[in-house]
N, C-alpha and C positions, 0 to 999 in steps of 0.2 A: 269931743268926743272924737274920733276916726273911723271914714266913709271906702269902706274898700269897693271897685267897681273893679266890671268884668262888661268887658263887649262884645256886645251881641248886631250878629251880621244876616244881616236879610235882604230877600231882593226888592226892590222899584220899579216898577212900568213906568218909565220916562218915555212913552209914545208909544201908541194904539190905535193905529187907522191904514185911512187908507189913500193916494192918488190915481187920480185916471188919468192912464194917458189914451191920445187919438191918436187916431191912426186914417192916413185922408192920402188918398190917393187916387192917379190922373196914370193908367198905366196902359204902354204900348207893347202889342202882344213883338218879342225879336221873333227873327224872320225864321229861325226851326219848327217856331209850330204854328199849327195849322189854323185855321179860319175860325170865329166862333157859331155857329148854329147855333146852342146855348146851353145857359150856364146850368150844374147840377147841385154845384154845392161849391161854396166860397168858407174857407177854415182860418186865424187864424192863431196859432198858438205862437202863443209869450212866456218864455222863458228865462230865469232869473240868474244873468255868469259871477250879479260878485256883490258880498251886501255889506260894507262898511263902517262904522261906525267913529269922527273926529271933529273932540267937543262934542257942543253939542247939533250936530249935523249929522242928519244919514241918509249916507247916500248907494242906493240899487240900482245898476247898472246889470243889462241884459238884453236878450233881443227877440225880433218874433218872427215865424213865418210865416208866410202868408200863403196857402193856394187855394189855385180856381180850376174844379173840376167842372169839362163842360167837352160837348160831342162838335168833333169835327162836322165840318161843312159838310160832311155825307150822312152824319147823321149819325155813324154804326159805330164810333170807337169814342171810349172816354181819354181825354189829356187834360192834362193835368201844368199849367204855369205855375209855378215855382218863385218868391222873393225871397228877397226879406232883410229886414229896419234893426240898426240897434236905438234903445231909449237911456235913456237917465233918470231916473225920478229921487226927491229928494225930499225933505221934512225939518223942520226943526224940536226938536225934543224941548222936553220941560227943563234939564238941567242940562251940564255935561258932564261924559260916564265914561272911563275906563275900562278898559275890559267887558267890553259889555256882549250882555245876548243881543244876536237878533234872528229871526222866525220870519219868512219871508215864505209869500204867497201869491203868484199874478194868474187872474184866471176873466173873462174872458164878460166886458159889459152888453153889445147889443153890434151888430154887422152888416151893413147894403150891402149887395153890391150888383150892381146894372151894366150890363156891355151897352158902351153908345155907339160903336158900330163892330164889325166881325172881327176886328186884329185892337178896340181899345175897350177899356175896362173903367170901371169908376167907381171905389170902394172909399166907402165910408163907417167908420167905426170908434170903438173905443174898447180897453181890458183896465183891470185898477187892480194896483202894485199895491197887497196892503201888505202889514210890519206888525210885532211885533215887539220892542225894545225892552229891555229892563239893565240896570246897574244896583251895582253895589249900593247896601246901604244900611251902616255900619251906626248905634247908637247905645250906650252908654245905661246902663242899672249897678242900681249900687245893689253885691252882695252879701256885707255885710258890714257888723258896723262895730265899736269898739269902746269901752269907756266905762266910769263907773254909772250904775244901777242903768244901763242898759239893758232891755233883752228885747231879744229876734225871734224871731217865726225863719227860720229860710227855706226852702226847696228847691227845686232842678226842675228845669224847662228845658223838654225837646219834643227835637221836632227834627223835619228831613226838607235841606233843605239843600241847596245849588250850590257845589264845588268844586266846581270842569265846564268849560265849555270853550268849544273847539269848534271851529270851518278847516274845509278841505275838497279842496276841488278832487278828480281827480276821472280818467276815463277805462274803458271796458272794449281792447280794439281787436276784430278777427277776420276773418277770410269767409266768408259762408258762403258752402257749394250748394248746386242746387239740384234735385237730383234729376236721376236719367230718366223718368216718366214726366219730367218739366219740360216746358216751352226755352228757348237760349231767354235774355232778358233783354229787352232794348233800353228804355228808361224808367224810370222808378216815380210810379204817382204819388205813393202815401205810405209814411215809417208812422210805426208807434211803436214806442216800448214805457216798461213800466217796473222797475222792480222790487223784485222780493227778495227781503232780509231772511237768511234761514240760519241762521247762526247769532248770536252777542255774545264774545268772550271780554269780560273788562280781564285787563293787567296792570299794573304799573307803571302813572304812564300815557297807556293808551288803550285801545278796546280793536279788539281784532272782530270784524264784520268780513261775514261767508254768505255771501248769494248769491243771485242770479239777476237779467237784464230779461225779458220775454220780449222780446222785438218782432217784430207783423209786418213785411215784406211789402205791398201793392206792385202788380209792376207790369208793364206792358210788354209781350213776346216782340219778339220781332217776326213773325211770321205773317203777316197777309192778313186783314180779314177776323183773326184771330181776340176774341172780350179778355180784361186782367186775367192774372196770377197770383196768387198769395202764396204766401209761406211765413213760415214762424219757425221762429231760434228760438232757444233756451242759450246767452252767455254766460257760463259761472266764472264769479268774484271774488277773491281773497285777498281783502284790502286793508292794513295795515292804520290805524287813526287814530293819530298823538291826539292828548284830554291831561292837558299838565290839572294834578288834582285826582286823578282816576286811581283806583283802590283796583285789587285784585276782589271782593267780596261788596264793590259798592256799586249801587242800581244805578242804570245806565242808558238813557234817551237816544237812539242812532234812529237820523231822521234824511233817506238817500233819497234827491230830486234828478230828473232827469234835464238839461240843461241845453242837450242840443244831440242829435242825430244825427250821421252822417253815412250816409251811402252810394257808394258809386259802383259802375257797372262793367265790371276786367274779363275780359277774353282770359280764359287756358289754354293751355297747350297748343290743342286742337285748333286754336284761331276761334272760338263761340265765345260768348259771352254767359256764361256759367258763375261766374264767383261775383259774390259782393267783397267788398273791404268796405266795412264796417266801422267805425269808429262813435261810439258813446262817453258821448260827456258828462258825468254824476261830481254831482253833490253832497257834501253833506256835512251834518250839522247833528256835532256829538253834543249829549247834556251831562254831567254826571253829579249824581244826585245821593247823601252820604249822609249820617243824622248827625245828630248836634246836641247838649248838652249845655244850658248853664245857670250856674250853681245866683239864685234870687234871692233876694231879702220879698220874704213876704208880708209884713210886718212887724209893727216895731213900736216898744213904748219906755217912756223912761219913767222908773219911781221917784225921782225928783221934780221934775218940771213936765206942766203937759209937751206936749209936741205936735209940732205941725209937719205933714207929709208933703210931697209932692208926688203927687206919678201923670205914667202917660200911655195916654191909649196909643197901641198900636194894636194893626189885623196881620198876623203872619201868615203868609200858604206854606204848607206842608206838604210833601207830596202823600198822598193818599195809595195813585197805583197806577202803571204805563200797562197799557192795553196795545198790543199788536198780535190784529189776527180778523180774520176774515166770516164772510157773506153771500148765503147766495142770494139775488132776490131773481126769484120766476114773473110772466107776464106776459099775457096773452096780445096780439097786437094784428089787427082786424088790419089786412092792406090790400093793394090791386088784383080785384079779383085775377088779371090777366098778367098776373107775376108768374114767369117760367122756372127762372133761376134770379140764386140771388147766386154775384158776384162778388160781394163783400162787403163786413158786419165790425159796427165799431159802434162806440161809445165818446162822448165829447164830456172833457173832466171833469167831477163828480162834484157839486158842493152837499156839504155835511158840514152840521148842527151839533151836537150833544148837549146831552144835561142827566145828572143822577136823579135816580124817582125810582124808589123803595129798593131799596141792595143792587141795581141795574144802570148800567151807562143804556142811556136809549136814542141811538145815535136816526138823527132823521136829516134824510137826502132827498137832491133828485137828480135825477141823471138823465140824456137823449143819448137813445139808439138813432146809428145814419145807416140805413137800408141802402146798397149802391146794388141794382141787378137789373135781371134783363127778364122784356116781359114778350109775348105769345110772336110778336114780329122779328127778333132778334134783337129788339134797341134798348143804350139801356135807359134806365130812369133812377129815379131815387127818390128817400122818400125817408121822413126825420120823427120819430114820436116817442116823447115826451112818457118823464117815471118814475115817479116819486117808491121812496124805500125806508124801510127801518128795521134796527134791529137793534139785541140788548142785549148783553154782556155785564155778567155780574162781577160785583165790586167792593168793596169795604171802604166804605167811606161814611163821616158820623156826620150830622149839622151840616150850615151852611159848607158846598162845596163851588170849584169852578171845573172847567171841564175845555179841552182844545182837543179840537176833533181833523183828522183830516182822511182824506178818504180817496181811493181809486181802484181806478181796473184795473184786476189784473188779466180776467178772460172775458171771451163772450160766445152762447154757443145757441142754436137754435134748433128748429124742428118744423119743417109745414107743415101744416093741417087746414088741407082744403085751402080754405080764400085765408086763414091765418097765421099765426107764427108764435108757435113758443119758443119764447124767450129767455135764454139764464144769464143773468153777468152773476161773474166773481169777482165783489167788492173788498180792495184792502182795505182795514182800519186799522186806525192811532190815534192815541187819546194818553193824557194827563190828566190826571185826575187828582183837584190840591185841596186839601182842607184849610178853612178859611180859621184859624184860631185869632179871636180879639182876647188881648189880653192887658192887663192897667199895669206895666210895673213904675217899682220906686225908683226917682228917678234925684229927688233930694228931699232932705229932713234937719231937722233944724228943733231946739231946744231953747224952749222960749225962759228964759232964767228970770221973766217976773209976772211967771203962772205959776209962784209951787205947788207941787201937786199934797194935798194936808194927807197925814196916816196917822190914826190914832196910836199912840204909844200907850195907852191906859194899858193892854195885856199883852201878854207874847203870842196871847194866839186870840182867835177871834172864830164861832160855830159859826159853818153854813148848809141850811138842808139847801145841798143840789136836784135838781131834778136829772130824770134819765139822760142818756146821749146827748148830758150837758158839757161843752168845750172851755180846757184849763184856762187856757190863754185865753179867754172872757174874766176866767173869776179872777184869774191871777194881774190881769190891767185893771178891773176893777177893784183892786186889795191894795196899789201898788207893791208885788212882790213875785216872786221866778212862778215859774211853774214848773222847778223841779224842787222846789220850798214842797208844793202841794202835797204831789207826789211821794218824795220821802215823808213826812209827816203821817200820810194818808196810804204809803203803801202802796201807791198805781206807778202799772209802768205801762200804759196805754194815755192818748193825748184827753180823751173823755169820761166820762162814768157812765160808770156801764149799767147803771140801776138807780134809784133813787134812795140815798141817803142821806150823813149828814157828813161832811168833811173839815178839818182844823185846821184851818188859815192862819201859819205865820205870820205874824206884825212885827 
């Protein structure tokens, strides 16, 4: 007996977890920063710069930016102190892998900021670096057998699997001008960037990604006694992203995250500070998916001996859908009745989870809206409100599924209604939906020559009364003959008996 085998390639999760990174800072303000009267908001923005796997070790490196918004000693102007730090997060994988697929994100856990004096700050907190790492997992299955007296039932197992993965950093740079209606800038208070992919075009060995970076800059004007001003810009980009295994007709998922924003105020030819020299660092992850098919042996028996079949249980992830869309979340916020003017409005990074329910991907998440405003005495103040959101997108997926989702704020708007704010947040949503396919593959079989099968040779044919829908394979196995022999003897074309009838079984 000859056993022929095929190799089935799949992905195995070798790590799925989070590592907490502490933040403990005792800060003395530099000389160029005025004294603190009151802290308005302390914000930490963690970013991931690189992610690597060496053997069974995962290492993620990045930076975090600390921004402290506060009122100066007079209590009339918003100031900002900014500092940066670096971190290294490491974890041990279940096993060593080559060409690992790494998906990572960072989000805040908690943060406390306390001024201990007009020029000192005590900051304690933590953020989590979460990662999923996949490695290639190959295993052999029987595809066919050859030998005397052997019958086999073959089939094709089809699924959509990852065929390529790549990571690539790139930058988007530009000199951004302030319009003549805006006051020249003295210093940057806050920046926020979001990436919007407009087109993803797979090609041989690479993907062309077309999109834009939506950048918001909050700055302090040079003129004394003025309040912060904001500007919104759109920075277009067209970026080729290499990915071995990419084909023109493949499905691909491109995830681009912001790993850093650098904005410097520069003077123009007239000497006024009306130019922002901008450099946005981006990090792209490209995953390629393509249909895979493997010929497998579904069942077998011997007409001569009893046969022992060894099966191996496997659950494979097969891509069902890729979602890249957005939704609007609208809600009402009751605010201070003394609110006179909104200076700036933004959202903290969103948290989101997703599941497939009744033919739809249900996104559920939470966001925090941050408001910097003026009261009736023209004094700045700050408040924030949390809001939960839901959104659904249609999807074609059957059986048990697994869904990985991400969300980001693409834009935020507001409308004052008395002492309340009507807020609208555009949320970018992306998700990969996988169907879980449990299968039992035949990995080995043997004939037991000590247990021969008995065959009635007294007659050339045996009469069998078959029921409607009965499987010819099971009948042939029972009588130690072949499906083809039963078909030819009875003029049957399919694999089942269409209606109750009498069959002649060749012996």
